[in-house]
C-alpha positions as CSV (number, residue, x, y, z in Angstrom):
1,M,7.4,-15.8,9.6
2,E,4.7,-17.5,10.9
3,I,1.3,-18.2,9.3
4,S,-1.9,-19.2,11.3
5,V,-3.8,-21.5,9.1
6,M,-5.7,-24.9,9.8
7,W,-3.9,-28.4,9.5
8,L,-5.8,-31.2,8.4
9,A,-3.9,-34.5,9.2
10,S,-5.3,-36.3,6.2
11,H,-3.5,-34.0,3.9
12,H,0.2,-35.0,3.2
13,F,2.7,-32.2,2.2
14,L,5.3,-33.3,-0.4
15,P,8.7,-33.2,1.2
16,Q,10.5,-29.9,0.8
17,T,13.1,-29.8,-1.8
18,K,16.4,-27.8,-2.4
19,R,16.3,-25.4,-5.3
20,P,19.0,-25.0,-7.7
21,S,21.4,-22.3,-6.4
22,E,24.9,-21.3,-7.6
23,P,27.5,-19.7,-5.3
24,T,26.7,-16.0,-5.3
25,V,28.6,-12.8,-4.6
26,G,27.0,-10.0,-2.7
27,L,23.7,-11.8,-1.7
28,E,24.7,-13.0,1.7
29,S,23.9,-9.9,3.7
30,Y,20.2,-10.1,2.0
31,V,19.7,-13.6,3.1
32,N,20.9,-12.8,6.8
33,Q,18.7,-10.0,6.8
34,V,15.4,-11.8,5.9
35,W,16.2,-14.8,8.1
36,S,17.0,-12.1,10.9
37,S,13.4,-10.7,10.4
38,L,12.2,-14.1,10.6
39,Q,13.6,-15.1,13.8
40,K,12.9,-11.8,15.6
41,E,9.2,-11.4,15.2
42,Q,6.1,-12.5,13.4
43,V,6.4,-11.3,9.9
44,G,3.4,-11.0,7.6
45,V,4.8,-10.4,4.0
46,I,8.6,-9.8,3.2
47,G,8.9,-8.2,-0.3
48,I,12.1,-8.7,-2.2
49,Y,12.3,-6.1,-4.9
50,A,14.9,-4.8,-7.4
51,L,15.7,-4.4,-11.0
52,G,15.4,-7.4,-13.4
53,G,18.7,-9.4,-13.2
54,V,20.0,-8.3,-10.0
55,G,19.1,-11.6,-8.4
56,K,15.8,-11.8,-6.9
57,T,15.1,-15.3,-7.8
58,T,18.6,-16.5,-6.6
59,L,17.8,-14.8,-3.4
60,L,14.7,-16.6,-3.0
61,N,16.1,-20.0,-4.0
62,Q,18.8,-19.4,-1.0
63,I,16.2,-18.7,1.4
64,N,14.2,-21.8,0.3
65,N,17.3,-24.0,0.9
66,K,18.1,-22.4,4.3
67,F,14.7,-23.3,5.4
68,H,15.6,-26.7,4.2
69,D,19.1,-27.1,5.6
70,T,18.2,-25.3,9.2
71,T,14.8,-25.8,10.3
72,H,11.8,-28.4,10.1
73,D,9.6,-26.0,12.1
74,Y,8.0,-24.6,9.0
75,R,6.1,-26.2,6.0
76,V,7.5,-24.5,2.7
77,T,6.3,-24.1,-0.8
78,W,7.3,-22.4,-3.9
79,A,5.2,-20.9,-6.5
80,V,5.5,-18.7,-9.5
81,A,3.1,-15.9,-9.8
82,S,4.1,-14.3,-13.0
83,Q,2.2,-11.4,-14.8
84,D,0.6,-13.7,-17.4
85,R,-0.3,-16.6,-15.0
86,P,-3.7,-16.7,-13.5
87,I,-4.3,-16.9,-9.9
88,E,-5.9,-20.3,-10.0
89,K,-2.6,-21.6,-11.7
90,V,-0.7,-20.4,-8.7
91,Q,-3.3,-21.8,-6.3
92,D,-2.9,-25.1,-8.2
93,Q,1.0,-25.1,-7.5
94,I,0.5,-24.6,-3.7
95,A,-2.3,-27.1,-3.6
96,K,-0.2,-29.7,-5.1
97,R,2.6,-29.2,-2.7
98,I,0.1,-29.4,0.4
99,G,-1.8,-32.4,-0.7
100,L,-5.1,-30.8,-2.0
101,S,-4.7,-31.5,-5.9
102,N,-7.3,-34.2,-7.0
103,E,-10.1,-34.6,-9.5
104,G,-12.3,-32.4,-7.9
105,W,-10.1,-29.6,-7.4
106,E,-10.0,-28.4,-10.9
107,S,-13.6,-27.7,-10.7
108,R,-13.6,-25.4,-7.8
109,S,-13.8,-21.9,-8.1
110,R,-11.1,-19.4,-7.1
111,D,-12.8,-18.5,-3.7
112,E,-13.2,-22.2,-3.0
113,K,-9.6,-23.1,-3.7
114,A,-8.6,-20.1,-1.6
115,G,-10.8,-21.5,1.3
116,D,-9.3,-25.0,0.9
117,I,-5.8,-23.7,1.0
118,F,-6.5,-21.8,4.0
119,N,-8.2,-24.4,5.9
120,V,-5.1,-26.7,5.3
121,L,-2.5,-24.2,6.3
122,C,-3.9,-22.7,9.4
123,R,-2.5,-23.3,13.0
124,K,0.9,-24.2,11.2
125,K,4.1,-22.5,10.6
126,F,4.2,-22.0,6.9
127,A,6.5,-20.1,4.4
128,V,5.2,-19.5,1.0
129,L,7.9,-18.3,-1.4
130,L,6.4,-16.6,-4.6
131,D,8.6,-15.7,-7.4
132,D,8.1,-13.1,-10.2
133,I,5.2,-10.9,-8.4
134,W,3.5,-8.3,-10.2
135,E,0.8,-7.0,-8.0
136,R,0.6,-5.7,-4.4
137,A,1.1,-8.2,-1.6
138,Y,-2.1,-7.9,0.3
139,A,-4.2,-8.3,-3.2
140,L,-2.3,-11.2,-4.1
141,S,-2.7,-12.9,-0.6
142,V,-6.3,-12.5,-0.6
143,S,-6.7,-13.8,-4.0
144,L,-4.7,-16.9,-3.1
145,F,-5.7,-18.0,0.3
146,G,-9.0,-15.8,1.1
147,C,-6.8,-13.8,3.8
148,C,-3.8,-11.6,4.2
149,C,-1.5,-14.6,5.2
150,Q,2.2,-14.7,5.8
151,M,4.7,-15.2,2.8
152,F,8.0,-14.4,1.1
153,Q,7.9,-12.9,-2.4
154,Q,10.1,-11.3,-4.9
155,T,8.8,-8.4,-7.1
156,T,9.9,-5.6,-9.2
157,N,7.9,-3.2,-7.2
158,N,8.5,-1.5,-4.0
159,M,6.0,-2.4,-1.0
160,A,5.6,-2.5,2.7
161,N,7.9,-4.6,4.6
162,N,10.4,-4.8,1.8
163,I,13.8,-5.5,1.2
164,K,15.6,-3.8,-1.8
165,V,18.3,-5.7,-3.4
166,E,20.8,-3.4,-4.9
167,C,23.2,-3.8,-7.7
168,L,26.7,-5.0,-6.7
169,P,29.3,-2.4,-5.7
170,P,32.4,-2.1,-8.1
171,G,34.7,-4.4,-6.0
172,K,32.1,-7.4,-5.9
173,A,31.1,-6.7,-9.3
174,L,34.7,-7.2,-10.6
175,K,35.1,-10.2,-8.2
176,L,32.0,-12.0,-9.8
177,F,33.0,-11.2,-13.4
178,E,36.5,-12.6,-12.8
179,E,35.0,-15.7,-11.4
180,K,33.0,-16.3,-14.6
181,V,35.8,-15.4,-16.9
182,G,38.3,-17.5,-15.1
183,S,41.8,-16.7,-14.2
184,E,43.4,-18.6,-17.0
185,T,41.5,-16.3,-19.8
186,L,42.3,-13.1,-17.6
187,Q,46.2,-14.0,-17.7
188,M,46.1,-14.6,-21.5
189,H,47.0,-11.1,-22.2
190,P,47.5,-7.8,-20.2
191,D,44.7,-6.0,-22.3
192,I,42.1,-8.6,-21.2
193,R,42.0,-7.5,-17.7
194,K,41.6,-3.9,-18.9
195,L,38.7,-5.0,-21.0
196,A,37.2,-6.8,-18.2
197,T,37.4,-3.7,-16.0
198,A,35.6,-1.7,-18.7
199,V,32.9,-4.3,-19.3
200,V,32.3,-4.6,-15.4
201,E,32.0,-0.7,-15.3
202,E,29.4,-0.9,-18.4
203,C,27.4,-3.6,-16.5
204,A,26.8,-1.2,-13.7
205,G,26.7,-3.9,-11.1
206,L,24.0,-6.0,-12.7
207,P,24.7,-9.7,-11.9
208,L,22.9,-11.2,-14.8
209,A,24.7,-9.2,-17.2
210,L,28.3,-9.8,-15.6
211,I,27.5,-13.6,-15.4
212,T,26.2,-13.8,-19.0
213,I,29.1,-11.7,-20.3
214,G,31.8,-13.3,-18.4
215,R,30.9,-16.8,-19.4
216,A,30.9,-15.8,-23.0
217,M,34.2,-14.1,-22.5
218,A,35.7,-17.1,-20.8
219,S,36.2,-18.9,-24.1
220,K,38.0,-16.0,-25.5
221,K,42.0,-15.9,-25.7
222,T,43.0,-12.5,-27.3
223,P,41.6,-9.1,-27.0
224,P,40.2,-8.8,-30.5
225,E,37.9,-11.8,-29.8
């Protein structure tokens, strides 16, 4: 993913940082899919979409960390663009990362901020990772940067150039759940493993539900609990 935007030597990017990311089950292929797209061709927008709780933010964290660990060719920044967050606030997050945030910045209009961000980014490889998207990529890109630039984003909606993150298949769902419950708890009573299998089926492969219930179940020692 390459962005054509203008680099000004007087601006100092904050160092790229790793995002918190736990070991995951079932997301490795999606990380590789995104990374493969990045290496093969110039990509505009990659939308990562799925049901809530599937692991879109976790996947985005892993992509951020892969940038951090494997390449210094990209300037990488992260911002949250949730439904109730004004575009200006998202611009402010990006501006802080690229050295634009100062006393005069707050008084600038959205269009002026978009132009300033674009001017700093052009002629530089750049990856913008946007979490919690609720609007179409093109419109959001124009609002943020004054152009349709390149970025990764995670969203609940389908869009062009997208990657759908599916719920976990039964085998991987059971593996994730057992990791969170712990082998000690699972071996406490034969019925506990049966209950675990039933819970996994009820969660329908949704990682957030599997993790939350698995951790809660880890402290239980008997089936009635």
